[in-house]
DRENTI-991584 format. One record per atom (N, C-alpha, C, O, CB): x, z, y; residue number from 1; residue in three letters. Coordinates in Angstrom, 3 decimals. Glycine has a CB too. Example, Ala and Ser with C-alpha at 12.3 -4.5 7.8 and 13.67 -1.06 7.14 Angstrom:
# residues 2
13.190; 7.800; -5.690; 1; ala
12.300; 7.800; -4.500; 1; ala
13.200; 7.800; -3.300; 1; ala
14.236; 8.465; -3.319; 1; ala
11.308; 9.046; -4.473; 1; ala
12.850; 7.080; -2.250; 2; ser
13.670; 7.140; -1.060; 2; ser
12.900; 7.870; 0.030; 2; ser
13.409; 8.039; 1.138; 2; ser
14.084; 5.725; -0.598; 2; ser
END
This chain:
# residues 121
90.926; 114.164; 111.017; 1; met
90.686; 112.610; 110.750; 1; met
89.042; 112.573; 110.895; 1; met
88.321; 113.241; 110.154; 1; met
91.300; 112.023; 109.036; 1; met
88.597; 111.818; 111.810; 2; glu
87.457; 111.249; 111.679; 2; glu
86.828; 110.415; 111.290; 2; glu
86.766; 109.281; 111.764; 2; glu
87.214; 111.166; 112.159; 2; glu
86.048; 110.985; 110.026; 3; ala
85.514; 109.989; 108.840; 3; ala
84.922; 108.380; 109.450; 3; ala
85.190; 107.309; 108.906; 3; ala
84.065; 110.892; 107.993; 3; ala
84.172; 108.528; 110.547; 4; ser
83.892; 107.180; 111.195; 4; ser
84.902; 106.224; 111.296; 4; ser
84.581; 105.066; 111.031; 4; ser
83.469; 107.329; 112.456; 4; ser
86.125; 106.471; 111.642; 5; lys
87.385; 105.654; 112.084; 5; lys
87.705; 104.697; 110.854; 5; lys
87.927; 103.488; 110.927; 5; lys
88.759; 106.693; 112.449; 5; lys
87.683; 105.511; 109.674; 6; ile
88.507; 105.141; 108.668; 6; ile
88.153; 103.560; 108.125; 6; ile
87.066; 103.379; 107.578; 6; ile
88.357; 106.254; 107.555; 6; ile
88.882; 102.690; 108.254; 7; leu
89.202; 101.329; 107.673; 7; leu
89.362; 100.967; 106.172; 7; leu
90.532; 101.212; 105.880; 7; leu
90.366; 100.979; 108.214; 7; leu
88.704; 100.498; 105.114; 8; gln
88.589; 99.953; 104.287; 8; gln
88.944; 98.386; 103.945; 8; gln
88.138; 97.471; 104.117; 8; gln
87.685; 100.297; 104.220; 8; gln
90.008; 98.253; 103.537; 9; leu
90.496; 96.659; 103.173; 9; leu
90.629; 96.539; 101.688; 9; leu
91.229; 97.276; 100.906; 9; leu
92.055; 96.214; 103.857; 9; leu
89.834; 95.283; 101.434; 10; thr
90.100; 94.992; 100.118; 10; thr
90.438; 93.043; 100.117; 10; thr
89.744; 92.168; 100.633; 10; thr
88.575; 95.622; 99.127; 10; thr
91.604; 92.915; 99.418; 11; ala
91.920; 91.615; 99.426; 11; ala
92.227; 91.012; 97.959; 11; ala
93.053; 91.589; 97.252; 11; ala
93.048; 91.473; 100.346; 11; ala
91.646; 89.995; 97.556; 12; lys
91.936; 89.357; 96.741; 12; lys
92.686; 87.900; 96.908; 12; lys
92.373; 86.904; 97.560; 12; lys
90.942; 89.399; 96.221; 12; lys
94.036; 88.247; 95.873; 13; val
94.907; 87.206; 96.333; 13; val
95.171; 86.215; 95.166; 13; val
94.572; 86.352; 94.100; 13; val
96.231; 87.812; 96.884; 13; val
96.022; 85.271; 95.360; 14; lys
96.496; 84.660; 93.908; 14; lys
97.728; 83.986; 94.620; 14; lys
97.788; 83.412; 95.708; 14; lys
95.275; 83.438; 92.950; 14; lys
98.846; 84.273; 93.516; 15; ile
100.040; 83.761; 93.695; 15; ile
100.592; 82.925; 92.500; 15; ile
100.048; 82.822; 91.400; 15; ile
100.864; 84.813; 94.026; 15; ile
101.796; 82.327; 92.905; 16; ala
102.540; 81.377; 91.656; 16; ala
102.695; 82.163; 90.612; 16; ala
103.123; 83.211; 91.097; 16; ala
104.030; 80.752; 91.938; 16; ala
102.588; 82.321; 89.231; 17; pro
103.149; 83.089; 88.255; 17; pro
104.467; 83.385; 88.652; 17; pro
104.911; 84.528; 88.761; 17; pro
103.102; 82.487; 86.992; 17; pro
105.217; 82.131; 88.912; 18; ala
106.774; 82.174; 89.082; 18; ala
107.312; 83.290; 90.021; 18; ala
108.490; 83.646; 89.997; 18; ala
107.280; 80.796; 89.672; 18; ala
106.247; 83.892; 90.962; 19; asp
106.500; 84.711; 92.020; 19; asp
105.942; 86.131; 91.835; 19; asp
105.856; 86.859; 92.824; 19; asp
105.982; 84.092; 93.197; 19; asp
105.503; 86.630; 90.449; 20; arg
105.152; 87.664; 90.143; 20; arg
106.053; 88.860; 90.435; 20; arg
105.760; 89.814; 91.156; 20; arg
104.854; 87.503; 89.025; 20; arg
107.421; 88.631; 89.636; 21; asn
108.213; 89.665; 89.812; 21; asn
108.617; 89.650; 90.975; 21; asn
109.216; 90.724; 91.043; 21; asn
109.146; 89.766; 89.034; 21; asn
108.733; 89.019; 92.252; 22; arg
109.020; 88.707; 93.387; 22; arg
108.016; 89.959; 94.371; 22; arg
108.314; 90.910; 95.095; 22; arg
108.718; 87.024; 93.527; 22; arg
106.719; 89.321; 93.910; 23; phe
105.517; 89.995; 94.494; 23; phe
105.843; 91.588; 94.072; 23; phe
106.117; 92.527; 94.819; 23; phe
103.949; 89.331; 93.810; 23; phe
105.751; 91.568; 93.001; 24; ile
105.853; 93.183; 92.532; 24; ile
107.029; 94.159; 93.219; 24; ile
106.633; 95.261; 93.597; 24; ile
106.188; 93.210; 90.844; 24; ile
108.210; 93.891; 93.377; 25; gln
108.975; 93.901; 94.064; 25; gln
108.751; 94.157; 95.402; 25; gln
108.831; 95.359; 95.656; 25; gln
109.436; 93.084; 93.846; 25; gln
108.441; 93.285; 96.567; 26; met
107.954; 93.126; 97.531; 26; met
106.702; 94.298; 97.722; 26; met
106.399; 94.791; 98.808; 26; met
107.678; 91.754; 97.526; 26; met
106.246; 94.525; 96.803; 27; thr
104.938; 95.810; 96.617; 27; thr
105.899; 96.876; 97.039; 27; thr
105.831; 97.463; 98.118; 27; thr
104.106; 96.180; 94.752; 27; thr
106.871; 97.102; 96.038; 28; gly
107.366; 98.270; 96.124; 28; gly
107.863; 98.688; 97.430; 28; gly
107.476; 99.732; 97.956; 28; gly
108.247; 98.356; 95.248; 28; gly
108.850; 97.774; 98.058; 29; glu
108.937; 97.739; 99.566; 29; glu
108.009; 97.931; 100.176; 29; glu
108.270; 98.831; 100.975; 29; glu
109.308; 96.769; 100.084; 29; glu
106.931; 97.567; 100.289; 30; leu
105.798; 97.753; 101.039; 30; leu
105.295; 99.252; 100.708; 30; leu
105.007; 99.861; 101.738; 30; leu
104.735; 96.610; 100.709; 30; leu
105.161; 99.815; 99.806; 31; lys
104.787; 100.733; 99.399; 31; lys
105.630; 102.148; 99.980; 31; lys
105.148; 103.204; 100.389; 31; lys
104.765; 100.415; 98.095; 31; lys
106.913; 101.778; 99.860; 32; ala
107.751; 102.824; 100.809; 32; ala
107.700; 102.864; 102.033; 32; ala
108.123; 103.838; 102.656; 32; ala
108.978; 102.770; 100.737; 32; ala
107.196; 101.857; 102.586; 33; ile
106.955; 101.850; 104.130; 33; ile
105.583; 102.531; 104.430; 33; ile
105.290; 103.021; 105.521; 33; ile
106.946; 100.284; 104.743; 33; ile
104.904; 102.506; 103.501; 34; val
103.766; 103.340; 103.790; 34; val
103.649; 104.706; 103.332; 34; val
102.654; 105.402; 103.532; 34; val
102.732; 102.752; 103.351; 34; val
104.991; 105.183; 102.532; 35; ala
105.093; 106.297; 102.508; 35; ala
105.641; 107.030; 103.670; 35; ala
105.024; 108.055; 103.958; 35; ala
105.619; 106.456; 101.553; 35; ala
106.839; 106.679; 104.525; 36; glu
106.894; 106.499; 105.566; 36; glu
106.101; 107.023; 106.999; 36; glu
106.401; 107.862; 107.848; 36; glu
106.885; 105.586; 105.317; 36; glu
104.917; 106.081; 106.825; 37; glu
103.815; 106.263; 107.503; 37; glu
103.139; 107.549; 107.600; 37; glu
102.834; 107.996; 108.705; 37; glu
103.057; 105.467; 107.082; 37; glu
102.858; 108.241; 106.407; 38; gly
102.390; 109.024; 105.980; 38; gly
100.813; 109.494; 105.198; 38; gly
99.997; 108.685; 105.638; 38; gly
102.736; 109.394; 106.751; 38; gly
100.420; 110.029; 104.668; 39; ser
99.173; 110.304; 103.989; 39; ser
98.069; 110.277; 104.873; 39; ser
96.975; 109.832; 104.525; 39; ser
99.192; 111.552; 103.323; 39; ser
98.351; 110.824; 106.232; 40; thr
97.314; 110.982; 106.938; 40; thr
97.142; 109.634; 107.663; 40; thr
95.991; 109.247; 107.865; 40; thr
97.439; 112.167; 107.779; 40; thr
98.263; 108.827; 108.102; 41; gln
97.770; 107.355; 108.439; 41; gln
97.207; 106.487; 107.148; 41; gln
96.004; 106.234; 107.085; 41; gln
99.072; 106.508; 109.093; 41; gln
97.848; 106.175; 106.431; 42; val
97.664; 105.323; 105.214; 42; val
96.995; 106.127; 104.225; 42; val
97.686; 106.804; 103.464; 42; val
98.983; 104.773; 104.640; 42; val
95.723; 106.141; 104.133; 43; leu
94.871; 106.814; 103.148; 43; leu
95.204; 106.378; 101.614; 43; leu
95.582; 107.164; 100.746; 43; leu
93.356; 106.481; 103.503; 43; leu
95.076; 105.519; 101.506; 44; ser
95.433; 104.570; 99.977; 44; ser
95.833; 103.541; 100.245; 44; ser
95.666; 103.165; 101.405; 44; ser
94.355; 104.174; 98.971; 44; ser
96.548; 102.630; 99.255; 45; tyr
97.341; 101.867; 99.352; 45; tyr
97.728; 101.417; 97.996; 45; tyr
98.673; 101.979; 97.444; 45; tyr
98.210; 102.326; 100.104; 45; tyr
97.007; 100.332; 97.328; 46; asp
97.223; 100.144; 95.818; 46; asp
96.810; 98.482; 95.868; 46; asp
96.114; 97.872; 96.680; 46; asp
96.101; 101.292; 94.679; 46; asp
97.568; 97.998; 94.600; 47; cys
97.541; 96.500; 94.239; 47; cys
97.477; 96.656; 92.498; 47; cys
98.124; 97.353; 91.716; 47; cys
99.113; 95.550; 94.916; 47; cys
96.626; 95.885; 92.351; 48; tyr
96.248; 95.445; 90.962; 48; tyr
96.142; 94.231; 90.532; 48; tyr
95.490; 93.347; 91.086; 48; tyr
95.219; 95.843; 90.646; 48; tyr
97.055; 94.080; 89.077; 49; phe
97.204; 92.801; 88.360; 49; phe
95.885; 92.423; 87.786; 49; phe
95.188; 93.284; 87.248; 49; phe
98.273; 92.879; 87.248; 49; phe
95.451; 91.010; 87.882; 50; asn
93.890; 90.640; 87.255; 50; asn
94.700; 90.290; 85.784; 50; asn
95.844; 89.853; 85.905; 50; asn
92.755; 88.983; 88.188; 50; asn
94.310; 90.415; 84.795; 51; asn
94.959; 90.142; 83.354; 51; asn
94.247; 88.829; 83.278; 51; asn
94.866; 87.862; 82.833; 51; asn
94.622; 91.322; 81.967; 51; asn
93.140; 88.714; 83.628; 52; ala
92.087; 87.347; 83.173; 52; ala
92.559; 86.214; 84.299; 52; ala
92.087; 85.089; 84.137; 52; ala
90.038; 87.749; 83.376; 52; ala
93.364; 86.404; 85.315; 53; val
93.572; 85.370; 86.305; 53; val
95.039; 85.500; 86.319; 53; val
95.670; 86.529; 86.560; 53; val
92.815; 85.558; 87.759; 53; val
95.554; 84.224; 86.004; 54; val
96.930; 84.040; 86.170; 54; val
97.624; 83.729; 87.601; 54; val
97.803; 82.612; 88.086; 54; val
97.212; 83.023; 85.316; 54; val
97.970; 84.969; 88.158; 55; gly
98.617; 85.219; 89.337; 55; gly
97.621; 86.039; 90.429; 55; gly
97.799; 85.987; 91.646; 55; gly
99.119; 83.822; 89.871; 55; gly
96.603; 86.759; 89.815; 56; gly
95.568; 87.235; 90.444; 56; gly
95.612; 88.830; 90.424; 56; gly
95.746; 89.542; 89.428; 56; gly
94.367; 86.646; 89.838; 56; gly
95.456; 89.264; 91.872; 57; phe
95.976; 90.681; 92.512; 57; phe
95.007; 90.977; 93.069; 57; phe
94.436; 89.997; 93.548; 57; phe
97.144; 90.796; 93.464; 57; phe
94.253; 92.440; 93.339; 58; leu
93.634; 92.991; 93.799; 58; leu
94.150; 93.866; 94.882; 58; leu
94.345; 95.005; 94.459; 58; leu
93.117; 93.360; 92.994; 58; leu
94.400; 93.732; 95.976; 59; ile
94.861; 94.939; 96.964; 59; ile
93.888; 95.603; 97.680; 59; ile
93.109; 94.935; 98.360; 59; ile
95.770; 94.513; 98.002; 59; ile
93.773; 97.168; 97.631; 60; thr
92.855; 97.806; 98.059; 60; thr
93.757; 99.046; 98.999; 60; thr
94.733; 99.665; 98.574; 60; thr
91.885; 98.226; 96.795; 60; thr
93.085; 99.204; 100.453; 61; glu
94.109; 100.015; 101.335; 61; glu
92.853; 100.650; 101.965; 61; glu
91.686; 100.275; 101.843; 61; glu
95.340; 99.110; 102.469; 61; glu
93.368; 101.746; 102.701; 62; ala
92.316; 102.957; 103.777; 62; ala
93.168; 103.005; 104.686; 62; ala
94.382; 102.961; 104.487; 62; ala
91.869; 104.711; 103.265; 62; ala
92.543; 103.114; 105.945; 63; tyr
93.561; 103.703; 107.224; 63; tyr
92.812; 104.596; 107.639; 63; tyr
91.625; 104.657; 107.319; 63; tyr
94.020; 102.751; 108.513; 63; tyr
93.385; 105.417; 108.406; 64; ala
92.795; 106.932; 109.164; 64; ala
92.076; 105.713; 110.473; 64; ala
90.882; 105.913; 110.698; 64; ala
94.542; 108.585; 109.942; 64; ala
92.585; 104.803; 111.098; 65; asn
91.706; 104.305; 111.816; 65; asn
92.414; 103.073; 112.428; 65; asn
93.563; 102.849; 112.047; 65; asn
91.162; 105.297; 112.729; 65; asn
91.822; 102.220; 113.373; 66; glu
92.328; 101.080; 113.715; 66; glu
93.689; 100.804; 114.262; 66; glu
94.170; 99.683; 114.100; 66; glu
91.572; 100.691; 114.437; 66; glu
94.380; 101.776; 114.924; 67; ala
95.605; 102.036; 115.298; 67; ala
96.698; 102.362; 114.517; 67; ala
97.845; 102.287; 114.958; 67; ala
95.521; 102.805; 116.000; 67; ala
96.345; 102.843; 112.997; 68; ala
97.053; 103.156; 111.768; 68; ala
97.096; 101.560; 111.093; 68; ala
98.155; 101.034; 110.751; 68; ala
96.166; 104.446; 110.768; 68; ala
96.036; 101.033; 110.995; 69; leu
95.817; 99.645; 110.585; 69; leu
97.164; 98.947; 111.229; 69; leu
98.190; 98.698; 110.597; 69; leu
94.276; 98.994; 111.182; 69; leu
96.939; 98.693; 112.590; 70; leu
97.700; 98.119; 113.401; 70; leu
99.177; 98.204; 113.584; 70; leu
99.880; 97.305; 114.045; 70; leu
97.233; 98.362; 114.294; 70; leu
99.640; 99.564; 113.111; 71; leu
100.678; 99.921; 113.240; 71; leu
101.529; 99.700; 111.586; 71; leu
102.752; 99.720; 111.452; 71; leu
100.481; 101.307; 113.897; 71; leu
100.691; 99.532; 110.648; 72; his
100.984; 99.089; 109.421; 72; his
101.218; 97.860; 109.223; 72; his
101.985; 97.461; 108.346; 72; his
100.195; 99.367; 108.683; 72; his
100.483; 97.000; 110.143; 73; leu
100.681; 95.432; 109.779; 73; leu
102.257; 95.196; 110.833; 73; leu
103.133; 94.399; 110.495; 73; leu
98.929; 94.214; 110.415; 73; leu
102.327; 95.878; 111.842; 74; lys
103.731; 95.636; 112.325; 74; lys
104.951; 95.979; 111.510; 74; lys
106.006; 95.345; 111.483; 74; lys
103.887; 96.323; 113.494; 74; lys
104.661; 97.033; 110.877; 75; leu
105.591; 97.454; 109.968; 75; leu
106.151; 97.080; 108.957; 75; leu
107.295; 97.401; 108.634; 75; leu
105.369; 98.147; 109.659; 75; leu
105.492; 96.439; 108.409; 76; ile
105.334; 95.324; 107.071; 76; ile
105.867; 93.755; 107.334; 76; ile
106.390; 92.947; 106.567; 76; ile
103.563; 95.148; 106.660; 76; ile
105.487; 93.673; 108.827; 77; ala
105.846; 91.857; 109.029; 77; ala
107.416; 91.841; 108.688; 77; ala
107.521; 90.697; 108.246; 77; ala
105.565; 91.089; 110.986; 77; ala
108.494; 92.314; 108.630; 78; pro
109.721; 92.078; 108.279; 78; pro
109.735; 91.853; 106.879; 78; pro
110.394; 90.899; 106.466; 78; pro
110.557; 93.065; 108.678; 78; pro
109.012; 92.695; 105.942; 79; val
109.471; 92.784; 104.676; 79; val
108.422; 91.212; 103.942; 79; val
108.784; 90.559; 102.962; 79; val
109.102; 94.655; 103.987; 79; val
107.088; 90.944; 104.795; 80; leu
106.632; 89.820; 104.473; 80; leu
107.491; 88.810; 104.645; 80; leu
107.638; 87.999; 103.732; 80; leu
105.608; 89.611; 105.029; 80; leu
108.187; 88.692; 105.818; 81; ala
109.181; 87.218; 106.285; 81; ala
110.095; 87.288; 105.154; 81; ala
110.229; 86.306; 104.423; 81; ala
110.204; 87.248; 107.986; 81; ala
110.883; 88.616; 104.904; 82; lys
111.859; 88.298; 104.153; 82; lys
111.667; 87.829; 102.545; 82; lys
112.450; 87.178; 101.854; 82; lys
112.611; 89.369; 104.292; 82; lys
110.288; 88.414; 102.177; 83; tyr
109.965; 87.593; 100.709; 83; tyr
109.272; 86.366; 100.859; 83; tyr
109.169; 85.639; 99.871; 83; tyr
109.035; 88.410; 99.694; 83; tyr
108.842; 86.065; 101.812; 84; gln
107.702; 84.618; 102.048; 84; gln
107.172; 84.200; 100.327; 84; gln
107.390; 83.171; 99.689; 84; gln
108.850; 82.806; 102.944; 84; gln
106.683; 85.007; 100.075; 85; ile
105.571; 84.717; 99.195; 85; ile
104.584; 83.931; 99.485; 85; ile
103.863; 84.295; 100.414; 85; ile
105.020; 85.670; 98.882; 85; ile
104.268; 82.658; 98.798; 86; ser
102.762; 82.365; 99.309; 86; ser
101.675; 82.584; 98.441; 86; ser
101.635; 82.441; 97.219; 86; ser
102.577; 80.995; 99.692; 86; ser
100.894; 82.909; 99.141; 87; met
99.845; 83.863; 98.717; 87; met
98.288; 83.246; 98.891; 87; met
97.849; 83.138; 100.036; 87; met
100.035; 85.230; 99.625; 87; met
97.554; 82.889; 97.880; 88; glu
96.343; 82.026; 98.495; 88; glu
95.166; 83.365; 98.445; 88; glu
95.030; 84.092; 97.461; 88; glu
95.837; 80.354; 97.333; 88; glu
94.512; 83.472; 99.507; 89; val
93.837; 84.843; 100.149; 89; val
92.144; 84.142; 99.464; 89; val
91.423; 83.304; 100.006; 89; val
94.084; 85.098; 102.512; 89; val
91.975; 84.714; 98.403; 90; ile
90.510; 84.151; 97.832; 90; ile
89.414; 84.922; 98.919; 90; ile
88.557; 84.294; 99.541; 90; ile
90.171; 84.708; 95.902; 90; ile
89.610; 86.345; 99.014; 91; arg
88.400; 87.147; 99.698; 91; arg
89.338; 88.128; 100.538; 91; arg
90.453; 88.467; 100.143; 91; arg
87.207; 88.037; 98.503; 91; arg
88.697; 88.597; 101.882; 92; phe
89.430; 89.560; 102.119; 92; phe
88.067; 89.961; 102.826; 92; phe
87.119; 89.282; 103.221; 92; phe
90.925; 89.399; 102.808; 92; phe
88.337; 91.366; 102.836; 93; glu
86.968; 92.303; 103.316; 93; glu
87.183; 93.300; 104.000; 93; glu
87.951; 94.027; 103.369; 93; glu
86.168; 92.902; 102.307; 93; glu
86.845; 93.853; 105.221; 94; leu
87.103; 95.036; 105.881; 94; leu
86.002; 95.908; 106.181; 94; leu
84.911; 95.486; 106.562; 94; leu
87.716; 94.768; 106.983; 94; leu
86.235; 96.933; 106.039; 95; cys
84.844; 98.047; 106.578; 95; cys
85.500; 98.840; 107.452; 95; cys
86.555; 99.474; 107.447; 95; cys
84.019; 99.167; 105.343; 95; cys
84.582; 98.637; 108.230; 96; gly
84.684; 100.058; 109.220; 96; gly
84.915; 99.302; 111.216; 96; gly
85.058; 98.108; 111.477; 96; gly
86.704; 101.289; 108.467; 96; gly
84.885; 100.214; 112.037; 97; glu
84.673; 99.587; 113.223; 97; glu
85.905; 99.433; 113.643; 97; glu
86.835; 100.235; 113.561; 97; glu
83.841; 100.217; 114.139; 97; glu
85.880; 97.988; 114.264; 98; leu
87.092; 97.189; 114.736; 98; leu
86.769; 96.857; 116.181; 98; leu
85.636; 96.708; 116.638; 98; leu
87.374; 95.806; 113.838; 98; leu
88.103; 96.745; 116.945; 99; ser
87.445; 96.287; 118.215; 99; ser
87.659; 95.049; 118.042; 99; ser
88.396; 94.569; 117.180; 99; ser
87.917; 96.788; 119.561; 99; ser
86.856; 94.303; 119.070; 100; gln
86.672; 92.844; 119.467; 100; gln
88.112; 92.242; 119.194; 100; gln
88.037; 91.147; 118.637; 100; gln
86.160; 92.646; 121.130; 100; gln
89.177; 92.599; 119.399; 101; val
90.202; 91.628; 119.326; 101; val
90.855; 91.800; 118.078; 101; val
91.377; 90.782; 117.624; 101; val
91.145; 91.701; 120.433; 101; val
90.945; 92.780; 117.454; 102; thr
91.435; 92.671; 116.124; 102; thr
90.413; 92.516; 115.157; 102; thr
90.694; 92.825; 113.999; 102; thr
92.205; 93.761; 115.783; 102; thr
89.069; 92.016; 115.467; 103; leu
88.018; 91.603; 114.258; 103; leu
88.193; 90.118; 114.965; 103; leu
87.683; 89.331; 114.169; 103; leu
86.110; 92.482; 114.142; 103; leu
88.657; 89.437; 116.034; 104; ala
89.118; 87.880; 115.980; 104; ala
90.263; 87.678; 115.582; 104; ala
90.429; 86.490; 115.305; 104; ala
89.115; 87.176; 117.149; 104; ala
91.384; 88.478; 115.383; 105; leu
92.780; 88.021; 114.955; 105; leu
92.614; 88.005; 113.102; 105; leu
93.296; 87.264; 112.395; 105; leu
94.152; 89.318; 115.657; 105; leu
91.672; 88.887; 112.616; 106; phe
91.707; 88.857; 111.471; 106; phe
90.365; 87.014; 110.882; 106; phe
90.598; 86.125; 110.062; 106; phe
91.232; 90.743; 111.079; 106; phe
89.142; 87.235; 111.797; 107; lys
88.591; 85.946; 111.598; 107; lys
89.400; 84.783; 111.909; 107; lys
89.099; 83.780; 111.261; 107; lys
87.471; 85.849; 112.299; 107; lys
89.916; 84.719; 112.358; 108; asp
91.184; 83.445; 113.020; 108; asp
91.990; 83.162; 111.975; 108; asp
92.255; 81.986; 111.728; 108; asp
92.352; 83.958; 114.349; 108; asp
92.615; 84.426; 111.034; 109; thr
93.506; 84.408; 110.156; 109; thr
92.928; 84.062; 108.710; 109; thr
93.621; 83.493; 107.866; 109; thr
94.161; 85.632; 110.254; 109; thr
91.769; 84.401; 108.515; 110; tyr
91.139; 84.433; 107.161; 110; tyr
89.921; 83.600; 107.314; 110; tyr
89.582; 83.161; 106.215; 110; tyr
90.785; 85.918; 106.637; 110; tyr
89.087; 83.197; 108.345; 111; ser
88.055; 82.136; 108.359; 111; ser
87.255; 82.279; 107.561; 111; ser
87.142; 83.495; 107.404; 111; ser
88.392; 80.970; 108.218; 111; ser
86.319; 81.548; 106.659; 112; asp
85.557; 81.863; 105.689; 112; asp
85.791; 82.510; 104.798; 112; asp
84.854; 82.836; 104.068; 112; asp
85.200; 81.164; 105.291; 112; asp
87.030; 82.919; 104.525; 113; arg
87.597; 83.874; 103.505; 113; arg
87.486; 85.374; 103.968; 113; arg
87.736; 86.354; 103.265; 113; arg
89.129; 83.518; 103.233; 113; arg
87.010; 85.378; 105.453; 114; phe
86.863; 86.782; 105.830; 114; phe
85.269; 87.304; 105.357; 114; phe
84.337; 86.507; 105.256; 114; phe
87.139; 86.908; 107.559; 114; phe
85.106; 89.139; 105.024; 115; glu
84.026; 89.316; 105.483; 115; glu
83.896; 90.767; 106.361; 115; glu
84.667; 91.657; 106.002; 115; glu
83.185; 89.150; 104.367; 115; glu
83.234; 90.982; 107.170; 116; tyr
83.557; 92.140; 107.874; 116; tyr
82.252; 93.047; 107.644; 116; tyr
81.200; 92.416; 107.539; 116; tyr
83.918; 91.815; 109.450; 116; tyr
82.189; 94.356; 107.557; 117; tyr
81.115; 95.377; 107.273; 117; tyr
81.334; 96.263; 108.005; 117; tyr
82.115; 97.157; 107.680; 117; tyr
80.969; 95.899; 106.032; 117; tyr
80.499; 96.247; 109.566; 118; gly
81.204; 97.397; 110.590; 118; gly
80.264; 98.450; 110.519; 118; gly
80.611; 99.573; 110.884; 118; gly
81.438; 96.949; 112.272; 118; gly
79.144; 98.246; 110.109; 119; phe
78.189; 99.487; 110.190; 119; phe
78.101; 100.270; 108.918; 119; phe
77.844; 99.811; 107.805; 119; phe
76.737; 99.055; 110.550; 119; phe
78.352; 101.539; 109.239; 120; arg
78.208; 102.622; 107.999; 120; arg
77.024; 103.168; 107.891; 120; arg
76.474; 103.659; 108.876; 120; arg
79.092; 103.788; 108.054; 120; arg
76.473; 103.162; 106.705; 121; ile
75.372; 103.689; 106.568; 121; ile
75.151; 105.500; 106.129; 121; ile
74.020; 105.972; 106.005; 121; ile
74.875; 102.745; 105.633; 121; ile
END
């Protein structure tokens, strides 16, 4: 695995308190998909609850490369559609090299909540 191709994603989201248990259940299903994808493709996949913010969660993920990220998004789509939990994305950050097509996808989806860090020092 080439370290320069690794993508790291961080998303701060807020959900309705009534959806917390369903969100946790959905996250469990997503983690099962991650396990099937394998640890060489999805390097980390974690979700943290913020006790100080009602409905606040921080999602952190890392992928071996852009292809692994795009495959993951395709595989989790049916689970997201099944639960249809309304999530307010407060911040969405992505670090690593992306193609212009993928970058445009994230910019279009998350608008001013999206921050991209493409140059690794």
